[in-house]
C-alpha positions as CSV (number, residue, x, y, z in Angstrom):
1,X,9.4,19.9,-37.9
2,X,9.0,19.2,-34.2
3,X,5.9,17.1,-34.7
4,X,7.8,14.6,-36.9
5,X,10.5,14.4,-34.2
6,X,7.8,13.9,-31.6
7,X,6.3,10.9,-33.4
8,X,9.7,9.4,-33.9
9,X,10.3,9.6,-30.2
10,X,7.3,7.4,-29.3
11,X,9.4,4.3,-29.0
12,X,7.3,2.9,-26.2
13,X,4.1,3.2,-28.3
14,X,4.8,0.4,-30.7
15,X,2.8,-2.7,-31.6
16,X,5.5,-4.8,-29.8
17,X,4.1,-3.4,-26.6
18,X,0.6,-4.8,-27.3
19,X,0.1,-6.9,-24.1
20,X,-3.5,-7.6,-23.3
21,X,-6.4,-5.9,-25.0
22,X,-10.2,-6.3,-25.6
23,X,-9.6,-9.0,-28.3
24,X,-7.6,-11.2,-25.9
25,X,-10.7,-11.6,-23.7
26,X,-13.3,-12.2,-26.4
27,X,-13.3,-15.9,-25.9
28,X,-11.9,-16.0,-22.3
29,X,-13.2,-15.4,-18.8
30,X,-11.1,-13.4,-16.4
31,X,-10.7,-15.0,-13.0
32,X,-8.2,-13.2,-10.8
33,X,-4.5,-12.1,-10.4
34,X,-2.2,-14.4,-8.4
35,X,1.5,-14.3,-7.5
36,X,3.8,-17.2,-8.3
37,X,3.5,-18.7,-4.8
38,X,-0.3,-18.8,-5.1
39,X,-0.6,-20.7,-8.3
40,X,-2.4,-24.1,-7.9
41,X,-0.7,-27.0,-9.5
42,X,-3.5,-27.6,-12.0
43,X,-3.1,-24.2,-13.7
44,X,-1.2,-24.3,-17.0
45,X,1.7,-21.9,-16.9
46,X,3.4,-21.0,-20.3
47,X,6.0,-18.5,-19.1
48,X,7.6,-18.4,-15.6
49,X,6.9,-15.1,-13.8
50,X,6.1,-13.5,-10.4
51,X,2.6,-12.4,-11.3
52,X,-0.1,-14.0,-13.4
53,X,-3.6,-13.2,-14.7
54,X,-5.7,-16.3,-14.3
55,X,-8.3,-17.0,-17.0
56,X,-10.3,-19.8,-18.6
57,X,-11.4,-20.5,-22.1
58,X,-15.2,-19.9,-22.6
59,X,-15.3,-23.1,-24.6
60,X,-13.7,-25.1,-21.8
61,X,-14.3,-23.5,-18.4
62,X,-12.9,-26.5,-16.5
63,X,-9.2,-25.6,-17.3
64,X,-7.5,-22.5,-16.0
65,X,-4.5,-20.8,-17.6
66,X,-2.0,-18.2,-16.4
67,X,-0.9,-15.2,-18.4
68,X,2.3,-13.7,-17.1
69,X,2.0,-10.0,-16.1
70,X,5.6,-9.2,-15.2
71,X,6.4,-7.8,-18.7
72,X,3.3,-5.5,-18.5
73,X,4.2,-4.3,-15.0
74,X,7.7,-3.7,-16.0
75,X,6.5,-1.7,-19.0
76,X,4.1,0.4,-16.9
77,X,7.0,1.2,-14.5
78,X,9.3,2.1,-17.4
79,X,6.9,4.4,-19.1
80,X,6.0,6.0,-15.8
81,X,9.5,7.3,-15.4
82,X,9.0,9.9,-18.1
83,X,8.4,13.3,-16.5
84,X,7.6,16.8,-17.8
85,X,10.8,18.8,-18.1
86,X,10.2,22.2,-19.7
87,X,12.2,25.5,-19.6
88,X,11.1,27.6,-16.7
89,X,10.7,30.6,-19.0
90,X,8.0,28.7,-20.9
91,X,6.1,27.2,-17.9
92,X,3.1,29.4,-18.5
93,X,2.6,27.6,-21.8
94,X,2.3,24.1,-20.2
95,X,-1.6,24.2,-20.2
96,X,-1.5,25.1,-23.9
97,X,1.0,22.3,-24.6
98,X,-1.2,19.7,-22.9
99,X,-4.2,20.9,-24.9
100,X,-2.3,20.7,-28.1
101,X,-1.2,17.1,-27.3
102,X,-4.8,16.1,-26.5
103,X,-5.9,17.7,-29.8
104,X,-3.3,15.7,-31.8
105,X,-4.0,12.5,-29.8
106,X,-7.7,12.9,-30.7
107,X,-7.0,13.1,-34.4
108,X,-5.0,9.9,-34.4
109,X,-8.3,8.0,-34.2
110,X,-9.7,9.9,-37.2
111,X,-6.7,9.2,-39.6
112,X,-4.6,6.4,-41.0
113,X,-2.6,6.0,-37.8
114,X,-4.5,2.8,-37.1
115,X,-1.6,1.0,-35.5
116,X,-2.2,3.2,-32.4
117,X,-5.8,2.2,-32.0
118,X,-5.1,-1.0,-30.1
119,X,-2.5,0.7,-27.9
120,X,-4.5,3.8,-26.9
121,X,-8.1,4.5,-25.8
122,X,-10.2,7.3,-27.3
123,X,-10.4,10.4,-25.2
124,X,-13.9,9.9,-24.0
125,X,-13.1,6.5,-22.5
126,X,-9.8,7.7,-21.1
127,X,-11.7,10.5,-19.3
128,X,-14.0,7.9,-17.6
129,X,-11.0,6.2,-16.2
130,X,-9.3,9.4,-15.1
131,X,-12.4,10.5,-13.1
132,X,-12.8,7.1,-11.6
133,X,-15.8,5.9,-13.6
134,X,-14.5,3.0,-15.8
135,X,-17.8,1.2,-15.6
136,X,-19.1,3.8,-18.1
137,X,-16.8,2.1,-20.7
138,X,-18.7,-1.2,-20.3
139,X,-20.6,-1.0,-23.5
140,X,-17.5,-0.2,-25.6
141,X,-15.1,-2.5,-23.7
142,X,-17.3,-5.2,-22.2
143,X,-14.4,-7.6,-21.5
144,X,-11.8,-5.2,-20.0
145,X,-13.6,-2.2,-18.5
146,X,-13.2,-3.6,-15.0
147,X,-9.5,-4.4,-15.1
148,X,-7.5,-1.9,-13.1
149,X,-4.1,-2.9,-14.4
150,X,-5.3,-2.1,-18.0
151,X,-6.6,1.3,-16.8
152,X,-3.1,2.0,-15.5
153,X,-1.6,0.9,-18.8
154,X,-3.8,3.2,-20.9
155,X,-3.4,6.2,-18.6
156,X,0.4,6.0,-18.4
157,X,0.5,5.7,-22.2
158,X,-1.6,8.9,-22.4
159,X,0.7,10.7,-20.0
160,X,3.7,9.5,-22.0
161,X,2.2,10.9,-25.2
162,X,1.5,14.3,-23.6
163,X,4.9,14.5,-21.9
164,X,6.8,13.6,-25.1
165,X,4.8,16.1,-27.1
166,X,5.5,18.9,-24.6
167,X,9.2,17.9,-24.6
168,X,9.5,18.5,-28.3
169,X,7.1,21.4,-28.4
170,X,9.2,23.4,-25.9
171,X,12.6,22.2,-27.1
172,X,13.4,21.0,-23.5
173,X,17.1,20.4,-23.9
174,X,17.6,23.8,-22.3
175,X,19.3,23.7,-18.9
176,X,16.9,25.7,-16.7
177,X,13.8,23.7,-16.4
178,X,10.6,23.1,-14.5
179,X,10.3,19.4,-13.6
180,X,7.0,17.5,-13.5
181,X,4.6,19.7,-11.5
182,X,3.0,17.9,-8.6
183,X,-0.4,18.7,-10.1
184,X,0.3,17.3,-13.6
185,X,-2.2,14.5,-13.5
186,X,-5.0,16.8,-12.3
187,X,-4.0,19.4,-14.9
188,X,-4.3,16.8,-17.6
189,X,-7.7,15.7,-16.3
190,X,-8.9,19.3,-16.3
191,X,-7.6,20.0,-19.8
192,X,-9.1,16.8,-21.1
193,X,-12.5,17.8,-19.7
194,X,-12.2,21.2,-21.2
195,X,-11.3,19.7,-24.6
196,X,-14.2,17.3,-24.6
197,X,-16.7,20.0,-23.7
198,X,-15.6,22.2,-26.6
199,X,-14.7,19.7,-29.3
200,X,-14.8,19.4,-32.2
201,X,-11.9,21.9,-32.5
202,X,-11.0,23.1,-36.0
203,X,-8.0,25.3,-35.0
204,X,-6.0,24.8,-31.9
205,X,-5.9,28.6,-31.2
206,X,-9.7,28.5,-30.7
207,X,-8.9,26.5,-27.6
208,X,-5.5,27.7,-26.4
209,X,-5.5,31.3,-27.8
210,X,-2.0,30.5,-28.9
211,X,-1.5,30.1,-32.6
212,X,0.3,27.0,-33.8
213,X,0.0,26.9,-37.6
214,X,2.4,24.0,-37.8
215,X,0.1,21.8,-35.7
216,X,-3.0,22.9,-37.6
217,X,-1.3,22.2,-40.9
218,X,-0.1,18.8,-39.8
219,X,-3.5,17.6,-38.6
220,X,-5.1,19.0,-41.8
221,X,-2.6,16.9,-43.9
222,X,-3.4,13.8,-41.7
223,X,-7.1,14.2,-42.3
224,X,-6.7,14.7,-46.0
225,X,-4.5,11.6,-46.3
226,X,-6.8,9.3,-44.4
């Protein structure tokens, strides 16, 4: 089943790539981001790096600490290297593939796949970031809604999820391929907007007009097992 192969391929969506999330800031105050050469001597540095997030403990605002961001920046760069590569003969199905990936992504938050919940954002909050309105996430993510590097982190993970799905959906090992359309990001934004307007979706063909019984069955099994 291609969906099982797809999930096994998500090696860059593992708890080991946790980095910073909402919980990290619950008892901290974000200050700014500084490079190595800008760090004052009185800031406590745990790990040598080139870039740091400066914060203080809410119970002790007098002391500042530095959280290294190099690992996170490296991860964002690594995951951004994944591109859409699908057979040119199946290029017309790209929009359907993106919608299917969004449909599957959405159901991860309604099932037992809880280990993804701290690595991914629900679709509604992702959409706010994609359209440039992250402040609308303030109520749900009061500590991190205004951090651009986390926006980039969540968005690149979302693209990675979609790209990997399309890769396995279309069996992209074929030689003749269409590589990462220049409008991919806009296409994802449009398909996400379409999905949110029409959800809840009970059968993917209601949205794509392309039957995929394997996907419907897989999600049904996920929901029944949760």
